Structure formats: structure tokens, C-alpha cells
C-alpha positions in Angstrom: -4.9 -24.9 20.8 -1.8 -27.0 20.5 -3.0 -24.3 21.1 -4.8 -26.9 20.0 -7.9 -28.7 18.8 -6.1 -30.9 16.4 -7.7 -33.8 14.7 -7.4 -37.3 16.1 -5.6 -38.5 13.0 -2.5 -36.7 11.7 -2.6 -35.6 8.0 -1.2 -38.0 5.5 2.6 -37.9 5.3 3.1 -36.1 8.6 6.0 -37.4 10.6 6.7 -36.7 14.3 8.9 -33.7 13.4 9.7 -31.4 10.5 11.1 -28.1 9.4 9.5 -24.9 8.2 10.9 -21.6 7.1 9.7 -18.6 9.1 7.7 -16.0 7.2 9.8 -13.3 5.5 9.9 -9.8 6.9 8.7 -7.0 4.7 11.6 -4.9 3.5 10.3 -1.5 2.4 8.8 1.2 4.7 5.5 0.8 2.9 5.5 -3.0 3.3 6.4 -2.6 7.0 3.6 -0.1 7.6 1.1 -2.4 5.9 2.3 -5.4 7.9 2.0 -3.3 11.1 -1.5 -2.2 10.2 -2.5 -5.8 9.5 -1.0 -6.9 12.8 -3.0 -4.2 14.6 -6.2 -5.5 12.9 -5.5 -9.1 13.9 -4.8 -8.1 17.5 -7.9 -5.9 17.8 -10.1 -8.6 16.2 -8.7 -11.3 18.5 -9.4 -9.1 21.5 -13.0 -8.2 20.4 -13.8 -11.7 19.3 -12.7 -13.0 22.7 -14.7 -10.4 24.6 -17.9 -10.4 22.5 -17.9 -13.4 20.3 -17.7 -13.6 16.5 -21.3 -12.6 16.0 -21.0 -9.6 18.4 -18.4 -7.8 16.4 -18.4 -6.0 13.1 -15.6 -5.1 10.8 -16.3 -1.5 11.6 -15.8 -2.2 15.3 -12.5 -3.9 14.6 -11.2 -1.1 12.3 -12.1 1.5 14.9 -10.3 -0.4 17.6 -7.2 -0.7 15.4 -7.3 2.9 14.3 -8.2 2.0 10.7 -11.1 3.7 9.0 -14.0 1.6 7.8 -13.3 1.4 4.0 -9.5 0.9 4.7 -10.2 -2.3 6.5 -11.1 -4.0 3.2 -7.7 -3.3 1.9 -6.4 -5.8 4.3 -9.2 -8.4 4.7 -12.2 -9.2 2.5 -14.6 -10.2 5.3 -14.9 -10.9 9.0 -14.6 -14.6 8.3 -11.4 -14.0 6.4 -10.1 -12.0 9.3 -10.9 -14.8 11.7 -9.0 -17.2 9.4 -6.0 -14.8 9.2 -5.9 -14.8 13.0 -6.0 -18.5 13.5 -3.8 -19.4 10.6 -1.2 -16.8 11.7 -1.1 -18.0 15.3 -0.9 -21.6 14.3 2.0 -20.9 11.9 3.8 -19.0 14.7 3.2 -21.8 17.2 4.5 -24.4 14.8 7.6 -22.4 13.8 8.4 -21.6 17.4 7.9 -25.1 18.6 10.1 -26.5 15.9 12.9 -24.0 16.7 12.8 -24.9 20.4 12.8 -28.6 19.6 15.8 -28.2 17.3 17.8 -26.2 19.8 17.2 -28.7 22.6 17.5 -32.0 20.6 21.2 -32.3 21.4 20.5 -32.4 25.1 17.9 -35.1 25.0 19.2 -38.1 27.0 19.4 -41.4 25.3 20.0 -45.0 26.2 23.3 -46.1 27.7 25.5 -48.2 25.5 24.6 -51.9 25.5 26.5 -53.9 28.1 27.5 -57.6 28.2 26.3 -60.0 30.9 28.0 -63.2 31.9 27.0 -65.9 29.4 27.0 -63.5 26.4 23.6 -61.9 27.0 23.3 -58.2 26.5 21.1 -55.5 28.1 20.4 -51.8 27.6 19.9 -49.3 30.4 16.9 -47.3 29.4 17.0 -43.5 30.1 14.1 -42.5 32.3 11.5 -40.0 31.1 13.2 -36.6 31.8 11.3 -33.4 32.6 14.5 -31.6 31.8 14.4 -32.8 28.2 10.8 -31.6 27.8 11.2 -28.3 29.7 12.1 -26.1 26.7 8.9 -27.1 24.9 6.8 -26.6 28.0 8.3 -23.2 28.7 7.7 -22.2 25.1 4.0 -23.3 25.1 3.3 -21.8 28.5 4.7 -18.4 27.4 2.8 -18.6 24.1 -0.5 -19.4 25.9 -0.1 -16.5 28.3 0.7 -14.1 25.5 -2.1 -15.4 23.2 -4.9 -16.0 25.7 -7.4 -14.0 23.5 -6.6 -16.1 20.4 -6.9 -19.4 22.3 -10.3 -18.3 23.6 -11.4 -17.4 20.0 -10.2 -20.7 18.6 -11.9 -22.7 21.3 -15.2 -20.9 20.6 -15.1 -20.0 16.9 -12.9 -22.5 15.0 -16.0 -24.0 13.3 -16.7 -20.5 11.8 -13.7 -20.7 9.6 -14.0 -21.3 5.9 -13.3 -25.0 4.9 -9.9 -24.1 3.5 -8.8 -22.1 6.5 -10.1 -24.8 8.9 -8.1 -27.4 7.0 -5.0 -25.3 7.1 -5.3 -24.7 10.9 -5.9 -28.4 11.5 -2.8 -29.4 9.5 -0.6 -26.8 11.3 -1.8 -28.0 14.6 -1.3 -31.6 13.8 2.3 -30.8 12.8 2.8 -29.0 16.1 1.5 -32.1 18.0 4.1 -34.1 16.0 6.9 -31.9 17.4 5.8 -32.9 20.9 5.3 -36.5 20.2 8.8 -36.6 18.6 10.2 -35.1 21.8 8.4 -37.6 23.9 9.7 -40.4 21.7 13.2 -39.2 22.0 13.0 -39.2 25.8 11.8 -42.8 26.0 11.0 -44.4 22.6 9.7 -47.7 24.0 7.4 -46.2 26.7 4.3 -45.6 24.6 2.8 -46.0 21.2 2.6 -43.0 18.9 -1.1 -42.7 19.6 -0.4 -42.7 23.4 2.2 -40.0 23.0 -0.3 -38.0 21.1 -2.9 -38.3 23.9 -0.3 -37.2 26.4 0.7 -34.1 24.3 -2.9 -33.1 23.8 -3.7 -33.5 27.5 -0.8 -31.3 28.3 -2.0 -28.6 25.8 -5.5 -28.7 27.4 -4.0 -28.2 30.8 -1.9 -25.2 29.7 -4.5 -23.6 27.3 -7.5 -23.7 29.6 -6.0 -21.4 32.3 -4.6 -18.1 31.0 -7.8 -16.4 29.8 -9.6 -17.2 33.1 -6.9 -16.3 35.6 -7.7 -13.3 37.8 -5.6 -11.8 40.6 -2.5 -14.0 40.2 0.7 -12.5 38.8 1.7 -13.8 35.4 5.0 -15.0 36.8 3.2 -17.2 39.3 0.8 -18.5 36.8 3.7 -19.4 34.5 5.5 -21.3 37.2 2.4 -23.2 38.3 1.5 -24.2 34.7 5.1 -25.2 33.9 5.2 -27.5 37.0 1.9 -29.1 36.3 2.6 -29.6 32.6 5.9 -31.3 33.3 4.2 -33.5 35.9 1.5 -34.5 33.4 4.0 -35.2 30.7 6.2 -37.4 32.8 3.5 -39.1 35.0 
């Protein structure tokens, strides 16, 4: 999960990077209260799905955990499957928006090739910039922090992605593939000739697997230490 369990082939028309507008913030007090209640339902559902599994939780359980009475739950979601879809679409949208923002902020600092130089006899050569962990560090920092904060949702996605409706599953896959494209674009910017696009995709997905597999199973280690370990290992994997 990206997080991600993205498809092997990106959706048609997807490039290696792109832009997306963040969701708008509700303006009225009523809208804010509704958004807060929905956020509480999503958080409670993610926690309970992670603990008990999709089949082990009812909408009533989720409403109770979120402080929302049984009938009121249906004002926000139509079914448990719709709630699962809302959780995974929401987290995928936030992951993509955050990744794009981080990539855009750090793009100016990505090292490039040195200017071409002339050799005796008129030949020319280019000094290639080495793969740089510093150029990839902002994305790694972002993803590690996201994985630590969203450990329940990552666990739910790994286990219950196939329980989504076809439309929600397609949306999640497309968002995740777009997030992979953010990373492959960053890898290409560091060293455009080192690998093919398919190889960069493999490298990015392997890095996600390393980061995502750990947070929900860590016990007895401070989050700061887990963050440091994951960051070091992810950077080593990306630049190996």
C-alpha cells in the first residue's frame, strides 16, 4: 500500500508524475461537524477491521466505537462495503496528494548531470550524477511517516482490498499506480539511464513492501527508532 498493492501495469495515460488538487475543506460549522463525524467513523472502522477482520465487524460496532448511534451511521455510509471503500479511497487520495506535494517541493534539489565536456579530438562526454539517497530522502520520510500513522489502514488493505466494490477497487488501483509513478519519476530524475521504467517500478514497489510490512507488527520499539530504521533500510534498498 504504495501503501500499495498497485497493478503491474499502470493505467492508460499515466505518466511518471502529475498534479492533483487537495480535497476542499468544509466551510460551515455543520459541514465541519459532518466531516468530523465521518472521519471518526473511518478511523473506528479501520481500527476494528484491522483487529477483527471485515467479517468480524458490524456497522453497529463501528458506530458505537465512533460515538454514532446505529441509525445515524446510515447518514454517512450506505453499507459496510461502502465504508471500507471510503477508507481505502480516502487513504489512497491522501497518500497520492502528499507524495506529489513532497516530490514537487524537492524537485529543485534533485542532482542532474554535469554539463557536457570536450575531450581532445572533438569527442564529448557527460559525467553522470550518481544515485543519491539525499534526492529520494523526502519521499522516503513521507512514506515512512504515513505508514506509521496509517498502520491499521495498511493492514486492512492488505487483507480486505478484494472485498471492495469493483468501482472502488478500480479507483484505489488507479490512485496507487499514480503514486508509484511519483516515485518512478523521482528515481528517473536521479539517474535517468540507470534502469528502464519497469525496473524503476519494481524498485519502488519493493521499497513500499519493506516500509509497509513493519509498522503494524512492531512491538516494544519506540516509534522514533522504527522510523529511523525503516528510513535507513528504504534508502539503502532504493539506491542499491
